[in-house]
C-alpha positions as CSV (number, residue, x, y, z in Angstrom):
1,M,-62.3,-32.3,-28.5
2,G,-59.7,-34.8,-29.7
3,S,-56.4,-36.7,-29.1
4,Q,-54.7,-34.7,-32.0
5,G,-53.8,-38.1,-33.7
6,V,-52.5,-41.3,-32.0
7,W,-49.0,-41.1,-31.0
8,R,-46.8,-42.3,-28.2
9,E,-43.4,-41.5,-26.8
10,T,-41.4,-43.5,-24.8
11,L,-38.7,-41.8,-22.1
12,D,-35.9,-43.4,-20.3
13,S,-36.8,-46.2,-17.9
14,I,-37.1,-45.8,-14.3
15,G,-36.5,-49.3,-12.2
16,G,-36.3,-51.2,-15.5
17,R,-39.6,-50.0,-16.7
18,P,-39.8,-47.3,-19.5
19,I,-42.0,-44.3,-19.2
20,V,-44.6,-44.1,-22.1
21,V,-46.5,-41.0,-22.9
22,E,-49.7,-40.9,-25.0
23,P,-52.8,-38.6,-25.2
24,V,-56.0,-39.8,-24.1
25,D,-59.5,-38.6,-25.8
26,A,-60.9,-36.8,-22.5
27,H,-61.7,-33.3,-21.2
28,L,-58.2,-32.5,-19.2
29,S,-57.5,-29.1,-17.8
30,T,-55.0,-27.6,-15.4
31,D,-56.9,-24.8,-14.1
32,A,-59.8,-26.4,-12.2
33,G,-59.5,-24.4,-9.1
34,L,-61.3,-21.5,-11.0
35,L,-64.7,-23.3,-10.9
36,P,-65.5,-22.5,-7.3
37,I,-64.4,-18.8,-7.8
38,R,-67.0,-18.8,-10.7
39,Q,-69.5,-19.7,-8.3
40,L,-69.0,-16.9,-6.1
41,D,-68.8,-14.5,-9.2
42,E,-72.0,-15.8,-10.2
43,T,-73.6,-14.7,-6.9
44,L,-71.8,-11.4,-6.5
45,G,-72.4,-10.5,-10.3
46,L,-69.0,-8.9,-10.6
47,T,-68.2,-10.0,-14.1
48,E,-71.7,-9.9,-15.3
49,Q,-72.2,-6.3,-14.0
50,F,-68.9,-5.3,-15.6
51,A,-69.8,-6.6,-19.0
52,K,-73.2,-5.1,-18.9
53,A,-71.5,-1.8,-18.6
54,L,-69.9,-2.1,-22.0
55,I,-71.5,-0.6,-25.1
56,D,-71.7,-3.3,-27.7
57,E,-72.1,-1.8,-31.2
58,R,-72.0,-5.2,-32.8
59,A,-75.1,-6.5,-34.7
60,G,-76.2,-9.2,-36.7
61,P,-76.9,-12.9,-36.1
62,A,-73.5,-14.1,-36.6
63,L,-72.3,-12.9,-33.0
64,T,-71.2,-16.0,-31.4
65,H,-69.0,-14.5,-28.4
66,S,-70.6,-12.1,-26.0
67,Y,-69.0,-9.4,-24.1
68,L,-69.7,-11.4,-21.0
69,E,-68.1,-14.4,-22.3
70,M,-65.0,-12.6,-23.3
71,T,-64.8,-10.6,-20.1
72,R,-64.9,-13.9,-18.2
73,M,-62.2,-15.4,-20.5
74,R,-59.7,-12.4,-19.9
75,V,-60.4,-12.0,-16.0
76,Y,-60.0,-15.7,-15.2
77,G,-57.3,-15.9,-17.5
78,I,-55.5,-13.4,-15.5
79,L,-56.5,-14.9,-12.2
80,A,-54.7,-18.3,-13.6
81,G,-51.5,-16.6,-14.8
82,Y,-52.5,-16.3,-18.7
83,E,-52.3,-12.5,-18.9
84,D,-51.9,-12.2,-22.5
85,Q,-54.4,-12.4,-25.4
86,N,-52.2,-14.8,-27.2
87,D,-52.7,-17.5,-24.2
88,H,-56.5,-17.8,-25.4
89,D,-55.6,-19.2,-28.7
90,A,-55.1,-22.5,-26.7
91,L,-57.2,-21.8,-23.7
92,R,-60.3,-21.5,-26.1
93,S,-60.6,-25.1,-26.2
94,D,-60.1,-25.6,-22.6
95,A,-63.0,-27.5,-20.8
96,V,-62.9,-25.5,-17.5
97,F,-62.8,-22.1,-19.5
98,K,-65.7,-23.2,-21.6
99,L,-67.8,-23.9,-18.2
100,I,-66.6,-20.5,-16.9
101,A,-68.1,-18.8,-19.8
102,G,-71.3,-20.7,-19.8
103,R,-70.6,-23.3,-22.2
104,S,-70.4,-27.2,-22.1
105,P,-67.0,-28.8,-22.7
106,N,-68.4,-30.1,-25.9
107,D,-69.5,-26.9,-27.4
108,A,-67.9,-24.9,-29.8
109,D,-64.3,-23.1,-28.9
110,L,-64.3,-19.7,-27.2
111,A,-63.2,-16.5,-28.9
112,S,-59.7,-16.4,-30.6
113,Q,-57.1,-13.9,-29.9
114,P,-57.9,-11.7,-32.8
115,T,-61.6,-11.7,-31.6
116,L,-60.4,-10.6,-28.1
117,S,-58.0,-7.7,-29.5
118,R,-61.0,-6.5,-31.6
119,F,-63.1,-6.7,-28.4
120,E,-60.7,-4.7,-26.2
121,N,-60.0,-2.1,-29.1
122,A,-63.8,-1.6,-29.4
123,I,-64.2,-0.1,-25.9
124,G,-64.6,3.7,-25.8
125,P,-64.9,6.7,-23.4
126,K,-68.4,6.0,-22.7
127,S,-67.9,2.3,-21.4
128,L,-64.9,3.3,-19.6
129,F,-66.9,6.1,-17.5
130,A,-69.5,3.3,-17.0
131,L,-66.8,1.0,-15.7
132,R,-65.9,3.8,-13.2
133,D,-69.3,3.6,-11.7
134,V,-69.4,-0.3,-11.8
135,L,-66.1,-0.3,-9.5
136,I,-67.6,2.1,-7.2
137,D,-71.0,0.4,-7.1
138,Q,-69.5,-2.8,-6.3
139,F,-67.6,-1.4,-3.5
140,I,-70.7,0.0,-2.0
141,A,-72.3,-3.4,-2.3
142,S,-69.2,-5.0,-0.4
143,F,-70.6,-3.8,2.9
144,D,-73.2,-5.4,4.7
145,E,-73.8,-2.5,7.0
146,P,-73.0,1.0,6.4
147,P,-69.5,2.0,7.5
148,T,-68.6,4.8,9.9
149,H,-65.2,5.4,8.6
150,L,-63.4,4.6,5.6
151,T,-59.7,5.1,4.5
152,F,-58.6,5.4,0.9
153,D,-55.0,5.1,-0.4
154,L,-54.0,6.9,-3.6
155,D,-51.0,5.3,-5.3
156,T,-49.3,5.4,-8.6
157,F,-47.1,2.6,-10.0
158,D,-44.9,2.4,-13.1
159,D,-46.2,0.3,-15.9
160,P,-43.3,-0.3,-18.4
161,T,-44.2,-0.4,-22.2
162,H,-42.5,-2.1,-24.8
163,G,-43.5,-1.0,-28.4
164,D,-45.4,1.7,-30.5
165,Q,-48.3,2.5,-27.7
166,Q,-50.2,5.7,-27.6
167,L,-49.2,7.8,-24.8
168,T,-46.2,6.0,-23.7
169,F,-43.1,8.4,-22.6
170,F,-39.9,8.0,-21.3
171,H,-39.7,8.5,-17.7
172,G,-36.4,9.6,-16.0
173,Y,-36.9,8.4,-12.7
174,Y,-37.9,4.9,-13.6
175,D,-35.3,5.1,-16.8
176,Q,-38.1,3.4,-19.0
177,Y,-40.8,4.1,-21.5
178,Q,-44.1,3.7,-19.5
179,Y,-47.7,4.3,-18.4
180,F,-48.5,5.7,-15.1
181,P,-51.4,3.9,-13.4
182,R,-53.0,5.6,-10.4
183,A,-55.2,3.6,-7.9
184,I,-57.5,4.4,-5.1
185,T,-57.9,1.6,-2.7
186,C,-59.9,0.9,0.3
187,A,-57.8,0.0,3.5
188,E,-60.9,-1.6,5.2
189,N,-61.4,-4.3,2.5
190,D,-58.7,-4.0,-0.1
191,L,-60.9,-3.4,-2.9
192,V,-59.6,-1.2,-5.9
193,V,-62.3,1.5,-5.9
194,M,-61.1,3.7,-8.8
195,I,-58.5,3.3,-11.3
196,C,-56.9,5.7,-13.8
197,L,-54.3,5.1,-16.7
198,L,-52.2,8.2,-17.0
199,F,-49.6,9.0,-19.8
200,G,-46.1,8.0,-19.0
201,T,-44.7,11.2,-17.6
202,A,-47.9,12.7,-15.9
203,S,-47.9,14.1,-12.3
204,P,-49.5,11.7,-9.8
205,T,-52.0,14.3,-9.0
206,L,-53.3,14.9,-12.7
207,G,-57.0,14.6,-12.0
208,A,-56.6,13.2,-8.8
209,A,-58.9,15.9,-6.9
210,E,-61.5,15.5,-9.3
211,D,-61.3,11.8,-9.0
212,L,-61.4,12.2,-5.0
213,Q,-64.3,14.5,-5.1
214,Y,-66.3,12.2,-7.4
215,L,-65.7,9.4,-5.2
216,V,-66.9,11.1,-2.1
217,A,-70.0,12.4,-3.8
218,R,-71.0,9.1,-4.7
219,L,-70.3,7.4,-1.3
220,R,-71.9,10.3,0.5
221,A,-75.1,9.7,-1.5
222,V,-75.5,6.3,0.1
223,W,-73.7,6.8,3.4
224,P,-74.2,10.7,4.5
225,D,-72.5,10.4,7.7
226,V,-69.4,8.3,6.8
227,R,-66.2,9.8,7.9
228,I,-63.3,9.5,5.0
229,T,-59.6,9.5,5.4
230,I,-57.3,10.0,2.5
231,R,-53.5,8.7,2.5
232,A,-51.2,9.2,0.0
233,D,-47.3,9.7,-0.2
234,S,-45.4,12.7,-1.3
235,G,-46.2,12.6,-4.9
236,F,-49.5,14.0,-4.0
237,A,-48.0,16.9,-1.9
238,A,-49.6,19.6,-3.9
239,P,-51.5,22.8,-2.9
240,R,-54.4,21.9,-5.2
241,F,-54.8,18.3,-3.8
242,Y,-54.6,19.7,0.0
243,E,-57.3,22.0,-1.0
244,A,-59.6,19.6,-2.7
245,C,-59.5,17.8,0.3
246,E,-60.4,20.5,2.7
247,E,-63.3,21.7,0.6
248,V,-64.9,18.3,1.4
249,P,-66.7,18.3,4.8
250,G,-65.8,15.3,7.0
251,L,-62.8,14.3,5.0
252,D,-59.3,14.0,6.7
253,Y,-56.2,13.5,5.0
254,T,-52.4,12.4,5.7
255,I,-49.9,13.0,3.1
256,G,-46.2,12.4,2.8
257,L,-44.0,15.5,2.9
258,K,-40.5,15.7,1.3
259,M,-37.7,16.9,3.8
260,N,-36.7,20.5,2.9
261,A,-34.0,22.9,4.6
262,V,-36.8,24.3,6.9
263,L,-38.2,21.1,8.0
264,R,-34.7,19.9,8.5
265,R,-33.8,22.8,10.7
266,R,-36.8,22.5,12.8
267,S,-36.3,18.6,13.4
268,D,-32.6,18.8,14.0
269,A,-32.9,18.8,17.8
270,L,-35.5,15.8,17.6
271,L,-32.9,13.8,15.6
272,A,-30.0,14.7,17.9
273,E,-32.0,13.6,20.9
274,A,-32.9,10.5,19.1
275,V,-29.4,9.7,18.4
276,A,-28.2,10.3,21.9
277,R,-30.8,8.1,23.3
278,F,-29.6,5.3,21.1
279,E,-25.9,5.7,21.9
280,R,-26.9,5.8,25.6
281,T,-29.1,2.8,25.4
282,G,-28.0,0.8,22.4
283,Q,-31.8,0.5,21.6
284,S,-33.6,1.7,18.4
285,Q,-35.2,5.3,19.1
286,R,-38.3,6.7,17.5
287,L,-39.0,10.1,18.5
288,F,-42.0,12.4,17.0
289,D,-42.8,16.1,16.9
290,A,-45.8,18.0,15.5
291,F,-45.9,21.8,14.6
292,W,-47.5,24.5,12.2
293,Y,-45.6,24.7,9.1
294,R,-46.3,26.8,5.9
295,A,-44.6,26.3,2.6
296,G,-44.0,29.1,0.3
297,S,-46.7,28.0,-2.0
298,W,-49.3,27.3,0.5
299,P,-51.9,30.0,1.4
300,T,-52.0,29.0,4.9
301,A,-50.0,26.9,7.7
302,R,-50.8,23.3,8.0
303,W,-50.1,20.7,10.8
304,V,-46.9,18.5,10.2
305,V,-45.6,15.4,12.1
306,V,-42.0,14.5,12.0
307,K,-40.6,11.1,12.9
308,A,-37.0,10.7,13.9
309,E,-35.3,7.4,14.1
310,A,-31.9,6.4,15.2
311,N,-30.5,2.7,15.2
312,S,-27.8,0.5,14.2
313,Q,-28.8,1.1,10.4
314,G,-28.3,5.0,10.8
315,T,-30.6,7.9,11.0
316,N,-34.0,8.6,9.2
317,R,-36.4,11.4,9.2
318,R,-39.6,11.4,7.8
319,V,-42.6,14.1,7.5
320,V,-46.3,14.1,6.9
321,V,-48.9,16.9,6.6
322,T,-52.2,16.1,7.9
323,S,-55.7,17.5,8.8
324,R,-56.6,14.8,11.2
325,P,-57.9,16.0,14.6
326,G,-56.1,13.4,16.4
327,A,-52.7,14.6,15.3
328,F,-52.6,17.6,17.7
329,V,-52.6,15.3,20.5
330,L,-51.2,11.8,19.3
331,P,-48.5,12.6,16.7
332,E,-47.1,9.1,16.9
333,A,-50.5,7.3,16.3
334,T,-51.3,9.7,13.4
335,Y,-47.9,8.8,11.7
336,D,-48.1,4.9,12.3
337,E,-51.6,4.9,11.0
338,Y,-50.3,6.7,7.9
339,A,-47.4,3.9,7.7
340,D,-50.1,1.4,7.4
341,R,-50.7,2.3,4.0
342,G,-47.8,0.0,3.0
343,E,-50.4,-2.8,3.1
344,S,-52.0,-1.0,0.1
345,E,-48.7,-0.9,-1.7
346,N,-48.4,-4.5,-1.3
347,R,-52.1,-5.0,-3.0
348,N,-50.7,-2.7,-5.9
349,K,-47.6,-4.8,-6.1
350,E,-50.0,-7.7,-6.5
351,L,-52.1,-6.0,-9.1
352,K,-48.8,-5.0,-11.0
353,C,-46.9,-8.2,-10.7
354,S,-48.8,-11.2,-9.6
355,L,-51.8,-10.2,-11.7
356,S,-49.8,-8.7,-14.5
357,A,-51.5,-5.2,-14.9
358,D,-47.8,-4.2,-16.4
359,R,-48.8,-6.0,-19.6
360,L,-50.6,-3.2,-21.3
361,S,-49.6,-4.3,-24.6
362,D,-52.3,-2.9,-27.0
363,H,-51.4,-0.1,-29.4
364,R,-54.3,2.2,-28.4
365,F,-54.4,4.1,-25.0
366,L,-58.2,3.4,-24.5
367,A,-57.9,-0.1,-25.1
368,N,-54.9,-0.4,-22.9
369,Y,-57.3,1.7,-20.2
370,F,-60.0,-1.0,-20.7
371,R,-57.1,-3.8,-20.2
372,L,-56.2,-2.2,-16.9
373,Y,-60.0,-2.4,-15.9
374,L,-59.9,-6.3,-16.6
375,H,-56.9,-6.6,-14.3
376,C,-58.5,-4.5,-11.6
377,L,-61.6,-6.7,-11.8
378,A,-59.5,-9.9,-11.5
379,A,-58.0,-8.4,-8.5
380,N,-61.3,-7.5,-6.9
381,L,-62.7,-11.0,-7.6
382,L,-59.6,-12.3,-5.8
383,V,-60.0,-10.1,-2.7
384,R,-63.9,-11.0,-2.5
385,V,-62.9,-14.7,-2.6
386,R,-60.3,-14.0,0.3
387,Q,-62.8,-12.4,2.4
388,V,-65.4,-15.4,1.9
389,V,-62.7,-18.1,2.8
390,A,-60.5,-16.2,5.4
391,H,-60.3,-17.2,9.0
392,P,-61.7,-14.9,11.6
393,P,-58.9,-12.7,12.9
394,G,-57.9,-12.9,16.5
395,P,-55.3,-12.8,19.1
396,Y,-52.5,-15.4,18.7
397,P,-50.5,-16.8,21.5
398,P,-48.4,-15.6,23.3
399,S,-50.0,-12.0,22.7
400,E,-53.5,-11.6,24.0
401,L,-53.8,-8.1,22.6
402,P,-55.8,-7.2,19.6
403,P,-54.2,-6.7,16.5
404,E,-54.9,-3.0,16.7
405,A,-53.0,-2.6,19.8
406,L,-49.8,-4.2,18.4
407,V,-46.6,-2.4,17.0
408,G,-43.3,-3.0,15.7
409,R,-41.9,-6.4,15.9
410,E,-44.8,-7.9,17.9
411,R,-47.1,-6.9,14.8
412,R,-45.1,-8.3,12.3
413,R,-44.9,-11.5,14.2
414,Y,-48.9,-11.3,14.5
415,F,-49.4,-11.1,10.8
416,N,-46.5,-13.7,10.1
417,R,-48.7,-16.1,12.4
418,R,-51.7,-15.3,10.7
419,R,-50.4,-16.0,7.1
420,E,-49.4,-19.1,8.2
421,R,-52.6,-20.2,9.8
422,D,-54.5,-18.9,6.8
423,P,-52.5,-19.1,3.9
424,L,-55.4,-18.6,1.3
425,G,-57.3,-16.0,3.5
426,E,-54.0,-14.2,3.6
427,G,-52.5,-15.3,0.4
428,H,-51.2,-13.5,-2.6
429,A,-52.3,-14.6,-6.1
430,E,-49.4,-16.9,-6.6
431,T,-50.4,-18.6,-3.4
432,W,-54.0,-19.2,-4.6
433,R,-52.5,-20.5,-8.1
434,M,-50.3,-23.1,-6.3
435,R,-52.8,-24.3,-3.6
436,L,-56.2,-24.1,-5.6
437,I,-56.4,-22.8,-9.3
438,K,-53.6,-24.9,-10.7
439,V,-55.0,-28.3,-10.4
440,A,-55.3,-31.0,-13.0
441,A,-58.8,-32.4,-13.6
442,E,-60.7,-34.5,-15.9
443,I,-64.2,-33.3,-17.0
444,V,-66.8,-35.8,-18.0
445,V,-70.0,-34.6,-19.5
446,S,-73.2,-36.6,-19.3
447,T,-76.8,-35.8,-20.0
448,R,-77.4,-35.3,-16.2
449,R,-74.3,-33.7,-15.0
450,V,-70.6,-32.4,-15.5
451,L,-68.4,-34.4,-13.5
452,V,-65.0,-32.7,-12.5
453,R,-62.4,-35.5,-11.1
454,L,-59.5,-34.5,-9.1
455,S,-56.6,-36.6,-7.9
456,G,-57.2,-37.9,-4.3
457,T,-53.6,-37.6,-3.9
458,W,-53.1,-34.0,-4.6
459,P,-51.6,-32.3,-1.5
460,F,-54.0,-29.2,-1.4
461,L,-57.0,-31.1,-1.9
462,H,-58.0,-30.0,1.7
463,H,-57.9,-26.2,0.5
464,Y,-60.2,-26.9,-2.4
465,R,-62.7,-28.6,-0.2
466,A,-62.6,-25.9,2.4
467,V,-62.8,-23.2,-0.3
468,C,-65.8,-25.0,-2.1
469,R,-67.6,-25.2,1.4
470,A,-67.2,-21.7,2.3
471,I,-68.2,-20.3,-1.0
472,H,-71.4,-22.6,-0.9
473,T,-72.2,-21.6,2.5
474,F,-71.7,-17.9,1.4
475,C,-73.8,-18.4,-1.8
476,H,-76.8,-20.5,-0.3
477,P,-76.8,-19.2,3.5
478,P,-78.9,-21.4,5.6
479,V,-82.5,-20.3,6.3
480,P,-82.9,-19.2,9.8
481,D,-85.4,-21.2,12.0
482,T,-88.4,-19.0,12.8
483,T,-90.1,-21.4,14.8
């Protein structure tokens, strides 16, 4: 710690008084909101379990930076908006980051950028396979009671690359050089359950059937009777993937299907009816039909649901293929349940954009694969914090219906009200940074304690207090009275 030399700058005056800027000899940080998140992480053991799964081949007494320390540096840096290794050349001296890593602010600095680069490049296939199990284990542990039903969404997203990186290729649709990550997320709790880094021009289904079968086997070993539903867009509409889903007992799927000439002919009458009703009433129309359909590459017919819309914006047709039993009697509900996968796409967008999973800038493919795991761990840690601090959901006036019964505009209005009422429980990473993480603090170290001083006039101090209370209650639940 030091003031980096004595200096003073005088800026233009305000109200006749000059503004004088000078350094102070104190531990100051701009990221004190990470500290309550660290406490929850300590209780859940997310970063600790992650680091223990890594094979550390280093040896010797000169090792000063553990894999756990460097994992926490990178994960908490991602949460705070420092997605690059280069950022840690400055953060390695930060008092809050030292506390997160288990050091005193007066201790030696944390790992430098070259050390972090060596860390990421040292991770091999065995460690990556172990991390696959870590994510699944942490997902299983996130449930207090065995679930009866789970819904998993499979999605890919483009990950642009800039430089000479292994297995990056030019993708014509996205018009860029890229990687192609695939995530499996759970609709019930928003956690990333599996992640896969594909080369830039890979098919979305590459290895998807094997990943799915492995996931189901792991879950059924713990919850033998759990019912599982898979949702995916038309990129996964491939015979091998259908067959893999159908081979697993107790697993249903709903997958988007691209419109073709046959499906268009069979839904022309439905669309015409929707248009006629819209012209007659002036109200938006959504009509549904369902029937057996067999594509040329399919060995058997499968049930498809068609949605036809007509409104002031024009017409729209969408098709899904499904094995869900309810689709035979409630095709509209089946489609609407499939459309709810848009929330998982929001989570992937948060992972890619807000938590910067699109910054896979190492040269080696395996290093970038590991970096993607770091970003997923940061996303899951944020999800767990949200769950702890979130207000319980419920009906908001004027509607008294439960959220599950709401559709269309009423459903959107409900979630807008919920976000207004619970900005952190429903907030994305940017909201957490603005309202909690990015807060200036002075850290004072004494022989008895570490004191973190926040500004009493900080406008989001009430959020900080509420988050600390919620996390403390979670980490130290009250002992039930047995008398």
